[in-house]
C-alpha positions in Angstrom: -20.7 15.1 -12.9 -23.2 13.2 -10.6 -21.6 10.0 -11.8 -18.2 10.9 -10.5 -19.7 11.6 -7.2 -21.5 8.3 -6.8 -18.3 6.4 -8.1 -16.1 8.3 -5.4 -18.8 7.2 -2.8 -18.7 3.6 -3.7 -14.9 3.6 -4.6 -13.4 5.5 -1.4 -12.8 2.5 0.8 -11.0 0.6 -2.0 -8.8 3.5 -3.0 -8.1 4.4 0.6 -6.8 0.8 1.2 -4.6 1.0 -1.8 -3.2 4.3 -0.8 -2.7 3.1 2.9 -0.5 0.2 1.4 1.5 2.6 -0.2 1.8 5.3 2.7 1.2 3.2 5.8 -0.4 6.2 7.3 -4.2 6.8 7.1 -3.9 10.6 7.1 -1.3 10.6 4.2 -3.4 7.8 2.5 -6.3 10.3 2.6 -4.2 13.1 1.3 -3.1 10.8 -1.5 -6.6 9.8 -2.6 -7.9 13.2 -2.4 -4.9 14.5 -4.7 -5.7 11.8 -7.1 -9.3 12.3 -7.2 -8.8 16.0 -7.8 -6.5 15.2 -10.9 -9.1 12.7 -12.2 -12.0 14.7 -11.9 -11.2 16.7 -15.0 -10.5 13.6 -17.0 -13.5 11.7 -15.7 -15.3 11.5 -18.8 -12.4 9.3 -20.4 -11.6 7.5 -17.3 -15.3 6.3 -16.7 -15.4 4.6 -20.0 -12.5 2.1 -19.3 -11.6 0.7 -15.9 -11.6 3.6 -13.3 -10.4 1.4 -10.5 -7.4 0.3 -12.3 -6.7 3.7 -13.7 -7.1 5.4 -10.2 -4.8 2.7 -8.6 -2.2 3.4 -11.2 -2.4 7.3 -10.5 -2.3 6.5 -6.8 1.1 4.6 -7.3 2.6 7.2 -9.6 1.5 10.1 -7.6 2.9 8.4 -4.4 6.3 7.9 -6.2 6.5 11.6 -7.2 5.8 13.0 -3.7 8.8 14.7 -2.4 7.6 15.0 1.3 9.9 13.2 3.8 8.4 10.8 6.2 9.2 11.5 9.8 10.9 8.7 11.5 11.4 10.0 15.0 10.5 8.4 18.1 7.5 9.3 20.3 8.2 9.0 24.0 5.7 7.3 26.2 5.2 6.9 29.9 4.2 3.4 29.7 5.1 0.6 27.4 2.4 -1.1 25.3 0.6 -4.1 26.6 1.8 -7.5 25.3 -0.5 -9.7 23.2 -3.0 -11.7 25.1 -2.0 -15.2 26.2 -5.2 -16.9 24.5 -3.9 -15.7 21.1 -6.8 -13.3 20.6 -4.7 -10.5 19.2 -2.5 -12.7 17.0 -4.1 -11.5 13.7 -3.7 -7.9 14.7 -0.1 -8.4 15.6 0.8 -10.1 12.4 -0.8 -7.2 10.3 0.9 -4.7 12.5 4.2 -6.4 11.8 3.5 -6.9 8.1 2.6 -3.2 7.9 5.9 -2.3 9.6 7.7 -4.5 7.2 6.0 -3.1 4.1 7.1 0.4 5.5 10.7 -0.7 5.5 10.6 -1.5 1.7 11.9 1.0 -0.7 9.1 3.1 -2.3 9.1 1.5 -5.7 9.0 -2.0 -4.4 6.1 -1.1 -2.2 4.4 0.6 -5.2 5.1 -2.7 -7.3 3.5 -4.8 -4.4 0.5 -2.9 -4.2 -0.2 -2.8 -8.0 0.7 -6.5 -8.4 -1.0 -8.0 -5.5 -3.6 -5.6 -4.1 -4.5 -4.0 -7.5 -4.2 -7.5 -9.3 -2.2 -5.9 -12.1 0.0 -7.9 -14.5 3.7 -7.5 -14.6 3.2 -5.7 -17.8 0.4 -3.4 -16.7 2.7 -2.6 -13.6 5.5 -1.8 -15.8 3.5 0.2 -18.0 1.9 2.2 -15.1 5.3 2.8 -13.4 7.1 3.6 -16.4 9.4 0.5 -15.8 10.5 -2.5 -17.8 8.7 -5.8 -17.1 12.2 -7.1 -15.9 12.5 -4.4 -13.6 9.0 -5.1 -12.2 10.0 -8.8 -11.7 13.2 -7.9 -9.9 11.4 -5.3 -7.6 8.8 -7.9 -6.9 11.4 -10.6 -6.0 13.6 -8.3 -3.8 10.5 -7.1 -1.9 9.1 -10.7 -1.3 12.6 -11.8 -0.3 12.8 -8.9 2.1 9.6 -9.8 3.7 10.6 -13.4 3.9 13.8 -12.4 5.7 12.3 -9.7 7.9 13.4 -10.7 11.5 10.2 -9.6 13.2 8.1 -11.3 10.9 10.2 -14.6 10.9 10.2 -14.5 14.7 6.3 -14.2 14.8 5.7 -16.7 12.0 8.3 -19.4 13.7 6.7 -18.9 17.0 3.2 -19.6 15.4 4.7 -22.7 13.7 5.7 -24.2 17.0 2.2 -24.0 18.5 
């Protein structure tokens, strides 16, 4: 199965990014990708003939939704507060990505999975519904609710309003 190994070497960054969008944690994202690849290995002869990226992104979403592990949400004490963003705006993109990642993490798991498949995986509503075992209307409502939550997130709004004033 040398072609599986070659595919994994080429696709690893794409799959890891998709998994990170779901988990918001690089370590859990790696665990998720490894779990999916282990399951896909036995099915590789069938998977490689179709669209392996789409199939594996779908597996990422369904595996992520079936994981029962609870995410730890405790605080980590620190001796010093983190530094503020540079006044010259050098870190604005980083800050925006960080706030967006936090806003995505606050979404319910299914909404996050729908957004990952729709916008990162470039799946249609029908494909997303098929992958997640939902109705198309449910995919539409999850998408609408998730995007509304992101639009109304106070931290994102504050940052974007501040940038609009500049």
